[in-house]
C-alpha positions in Angstrom: 75.6 108.8 205.4 71.7 108.4 204.9 72.5 106.5 201.9 74.9 104.2 203.5 72.2 104.0 206.2 69.5 103.0 203.5 71.9 100.1 202.1 72.2 98.5 205.5 68.3 98.8 206.3 67.6 97.3 203.0 70.2 94.9 203.2 68.9 94.0 206.7 65.4 93.7 205.3 66.6 91.7 202.5 68.1 89.1 205.1 65.0 88.9 207.1 63.1 88.2 204.0 65.3 85.3 203.0 65.1 84.4 207.0 61.3 84.0 206.4 60.7 81.0 205.5 63.0 79.6 208.3 61.6 80.7 210.9 58.1 79.6 209.7 59.4 76.0 209.2 61.1 76.7 213.1 57.8 77.5 214.5 56.3 75.0 212.7 58.1 72.1 214.1 58.0 73.7 217.2 54.1 73.7 217.6 54.7 69.9 216.0 56.6 69.4 218.9 54.5 70.8 221.5 51.5 69.2 220.1 53.5 65.9 220.1 54.4 66.3 223.9 50.5 67.2 224.3 49.9 63.9 222.8 52.7 62.1 225.0 51.5 63.7 228.0 48.3 62.4 227.7 49.2 58.9 227.0 51.8 58.6 230.3 49.1 60.2 232.7 46.3 57.4 231.4 49.2 54.6 232.0 49.9 56.0 235.6 46.2 56.0 236.2 45.8 52.5 235.5 48.8 51.5 236.8 47.5 53.0 240.1 44.9 51.5 240.0 46.9 48.1 240.6 48.8 49.3 243.0 47.9 50.1 246.8 47.9 53.3 248.5 50.8 52.0 251.0 53.2 51.5 247.8 52.9 54.4 246.1 54.8 57.0 247.9 57.8 54.9 246.8 56.5 54.5 243.5 56.9 57.4 243.1 60.0 58.9 244.9 61.6 56.1 242.3 59.5 57.2 239.1 60.8 61.3 239.5 64.3 60.7 240.6 64.9 58.4 237.3 63.2 61.4 235.6 65.6 63.8 236.9 68.5 61.6 236.5 67.2 61.8 232.5 66.8 65.3 232.5 69.9 65.6 234.1 71.7 63.6 231.2 69.2 65.3 228.3 70.8 68.6 229.7 74.6 67.3 229.4 73.8 66.4 226.0 72.3 69.6 224.7 69.0 67.9 224.0 67.0 70.7 224.8 63.3 69.2 223.4 63.9 66.2 225.1 64.7 68.2 228.6 61.5 69.5 227.7 59.4 66.4 227.0 60.6 64.8 230.5 60.5 67.9 232.5 56.8 67.7 231.3 56.5 64.4 231.9 57.8 65.3 236.1 55.7 68.2 236.1 52.9 65.4 235.6 54.0 62.9 238.1 54.6 65.1 240.5 50.8 66.8 240.4 49.6 62.6 240.1 51.8 62.3 243.3 50.0 65.0 245.1 46.6 63.9 244.5 46.6 60.1 243.6 44.3 59.1 246.8 40.8 59.7 244.6 42.6 57.1 242.3 40.7 54.1 243.9 42.7 51.0 244.1 41.0 48.0 242.2 42.3 44.8 243.3 42.3 42.5 241.0 39.6 39.7 241.2 41.5 36.4 241.8 40.0 33.8 239.5 38.6 30.9 241.6 40.6 28.0 241.5 39.2 25.4 244.0 36.4 24.2 246.0 36.3 25.9 249.3 35.4 24.3 252.7 35.1 25.8 255.6 35.3 23.8 258.1 38.9 24.2 259.7 38.4 22.0 262.5 37.5 18.7 260.8 39.2 19.8 257.6 42.0 17.2 257.9 39.4 14.4 259.2 36.2 14.6 256.6 38.6 15.6 253.1 40.2 11.7 254.2 36.7 10.0 255.0 35.5 11.2 251.6 38.8 10.6 249.9 38.5 6.9 251.3 34.8 6.3 250.1 35.9 7.8 246.6 39.2 5.7 246.3 37.4 2.2 247.4 34.5 2.6 245.0 36.9 3.0 242.5 35.6 6.5 241.8 39.1 8.4 241.9 42.7 7.6 241.2 45.0 10.6 243.3 47.6 10.9 246.1 45.5 12.3 249.4 47.6 15.2 249.2 46.1 15.8 245.6 43.0 15.7 247.2 42.6 17.8 249.5 44.7 20.2 247.2 41.4 20.9 245.3 39.9 22.2 248.4 42.4 24.2 249.6 43.8 28.2 247.7 46.4 28.1 246.0 47.4 26.9 242.3 46.4 23.4 241.3 49.4 21.5 240.4 48.0 17.5 239.9 44.1 17.5 239.1 41.9 14.5 240.1 41.3 11.6 237.7 38.1 10.5 237.8 37.1 7.0 237.3 34.0 6.3 236.3 31.1 7.6 234.0 31.3 11.6 233.8 27.4 11.5 234.9 28.7 10.2 238.2 31.4 13.4 238.6 28.1 15.5 238.2 26.2 13.9 240.6 28.9 13.6 243.0 29.9 17.9 242.6 26.1 18.4 243.0 25.4 16.3 246.2 29.2 17.8 247.8 27.6 21.5 247.6 24.7 20.6 249.2 26.7 19.8 252.6 27.2 21.8 254.7 30.5 24.1 254.5 31.3 22.9 251.2 30.8 25.9 248.3 32.3 27.2 245.1 31.1 29.9 242.8 31.3 28.6 239.2 31.1 24.9 239.7 31.5 23.1 236.4 34.5 26.1 236.1 36.4 24.8 239.0 35.4 21.0 238.7 37.4 20.7 235.0 40.2 22.5 237.0 40.5 20.3 239.2 39.6 16.7 237.5 40.4 14.9 235.1 38.4 11.8 233.1 40.7 8.5 232.8 43.3 11.3 232.5 41.9 12.9 229.8 40.3 16.5 229.9 36.9 17.7 231.0 34.4 20.1 228.5 33.0 22.1 231.1 29.4 21.9 228.5 29.8 18.1 228.1 30.2 18.0 232.0 26.9 20.1 232.8 24.6 18.1 230.5 26.0 14.7 231.6 22.9 14.5 234.2 21.5 11.1 233.4 23.6 8.8 236.6 23.0 4.9 236.3 20.9 4.0 239.9 23.9 2.0 241.4 26.7 5.1 241.6 23.6 7.5 242.5 23.2 4.6 245.6 27.4 4.2 246.3 28.3 8.3 245.9 25.0 8.7 248.7 26.6 6.2 250.3 30.2 7.6 250.0 28.6 11.3 251.2 26.8 9.8 254.6 30.2 9.6 255.6 30.5 13.2 255.9 
């Protein structure tokens, strides 16, 4: 009986010895999986923080509900297909998202700064009246070629679809912009950037640097532009 038991023990020990490398390999695979999950979770968290900085606080609750429900659905599907590694991975993401949803208020909402596309004329009561005077003056003197609507659009806060075409010397546009911005209620942060977004020169694109350097205006254009601006 003892010999039989010893034989059984020896056979079992021999089986364990053979299984050892497999167990070791399984442990290595498990550790690699854990490392992968940790890496993916960290990347997932970083993406969530970046996304939330661009999301208003009032929109976040709905966002979390939708995303957590998506993960729940994916987890159930993975369970049905016996994809246990995937279940573990998705469950880790879900826990992180639930944690972030409870503490998201500490993630500051950073509203995207809107690129300046237009000139600003802040006198709303005389907006139409003064811009029409400016448009007529510039048109009559042959400085611009466009419709009244196109001209007004460069002073409104929406995307410029059509530019104002400046027909005289580039230096006269340079002078006009500088003098216009000295007028009350007209303003812009980066005048040359906005000018090239709003104007063409003889139907051609304007180089911002060339415009900024074009400061030598003829006396004739100086007098005419000053007379137009006096209409305001």
